C-alpha positions in Angstrom: 4.0 28.8 19.2 3.9 25.4 17.4 5.8 25.0 14.0 6.8 22.5 11.4 10.0 22.4 9.9 11.2 20.0 7.3 15.0 19.7 6.6 15.1 20.1 2.6 16.2 16.3 2.2 12.8 15.7 4.4 11.0 17.8 2.3 12.4 16.4 -1.6 11.5 13.1 -0.1 7.9 14.0 0.3 7.5 15.7 -2.4 9.1 12.8 -4.8 6.9 10.7 -2.7 3.7 12.8 -3.8 5.3 13.1 -7.6 5.4 9.3 -7.6 1.7 8.4 -6.0 0.4 10.8 -8.4 1.8 9.3 -11.7 0.1 5.7 -10.5 -3.1 7.2 -9.8 -3.8 11.5 -9.4 -5.6 10.6 -6.5 -2.9 8.3 -4.5 -1.1 11.4 -4.3 -3.5 13.8 -3.2 -3.8 10.7 -0.4 -0.2 10.3 0.4 -0.4 14.0 1.0 -3.5 14.1 3.0 -2.0 11.5 5.6 1.4 12.8 5.7 -0.3 16.0 6.8 -2.4 14.2 9.2 0.9 12.5 10.9 2.5 15.9 11.1 -0.5 17.0 13.0 -0.2 14.4 15.4 3.3 14.4 16.0 3.1 18.3 16.5 0.1 18.2 18.7 2.0 15.2 20.4 5.6 15.4 19.9 6.3 13.2 22.6 4.3 10.6 21.7 6.1 8.9 18.5 8.0 5.4 18.6 11.4 6.3 20.1 13.9 6.2 17.3 17.5 6.7 17.7 19.9 10.2 17.6 17.0 12.0 19.3 14.0 11.3 17.4 10.5 10.0 17.2 9.0 8.3 14.4 5.4 8.3 13.7 3.2 6.6 10.8 1.9 7.4 7.7 -1.4 6.0 7.8 -2.2 4.0 4.8 1.2 3.6 3.6 4.4 2.3 3.9 6.2 5.5 5.3 7.2 7.0 8.5 8.0 10.3 9.6 11.1 11.0 11.3 10.9 14.0 13.7 12.9 15.5 16.5 10.7 17.1 19.3 11.9 21.0 19.6 10.8 24.1 21.6 8.8 25.6 19.7 7.7 22.7 17.3 8.8 19.7 15.5 11.4 18.9 13.0 11.2 16.4 10.3 14.6 14.9 9.3 12.9 12.1 7.2 10.0 11.0 5.0 11.0 7.5 5.6 10.2 3.8 3.8 9.5 1.2 6.1 11.3 -1.5 3.8 14.7 0.9 2.1 17.5 1.9 3.7 17.1 2.3 7.5 18.4 4.6 9.2 19.6 6.6 6.1 18.6 9.9 8.0 21.4 9.9 10.5 23.5 12.2 9.0 20.5 14.8 9.0 20.3 14.7 13.1 22.8 16.4 15.3 24.2 14.7 17.8 24.0 16.9 20.6 20.9 17.0 22.8 17.9 18.6 21.7 16.8 22.4 23.1 13.5 20.2 24.5 15.7 17.9 26.4 18.2 20.6 27.6 15.6 22.7 29.3 13.9 19.9 31.1 17.1 19.3 33.0 19.2 21.6 35.4 22.6 20.5 37.1 22.5 20.1 41.1 26.1 20.0 42.7 25.4 17.3 45.8 27.1 18.0 49.5 29.5 15.5 48.0 30.3 17.2 45.2 28.9 15.1 42.9 26.8 16.5 39.6 23.7 15.4 39.4 20.7 16.3 37.0 16.6 17.2 37.8 13.8 18.3 36.5 13.9 21.9 36.1 11.1 23.5 37.7 8.4 25.5 36.0 
């Protein structure tokens, strides 16, 4: 199942920007919302294609606006952790991301003990 989830703070960022753009010009708020939906759809269809960001996240641009969606691919879709402005507070969203390896990476790796007893990692078989 492919699904999109927003952390609460990212949802608030999105709604605040829609309201802000709507105050400037009503159609601009709708255009921003559509651009975010398009970026979200791209990230959901191709979760590993976004530019690498830090803390096991990826970034996809919101076309026509100075924003990017910061997301983490997961087994059942993507988790959006920030709707981040390109020029404001870089990487402020780090505290929203857990430190551990995301499930989609852990599921692609399996431990392998070599003859010498050392542990190596190899791709899991499908």
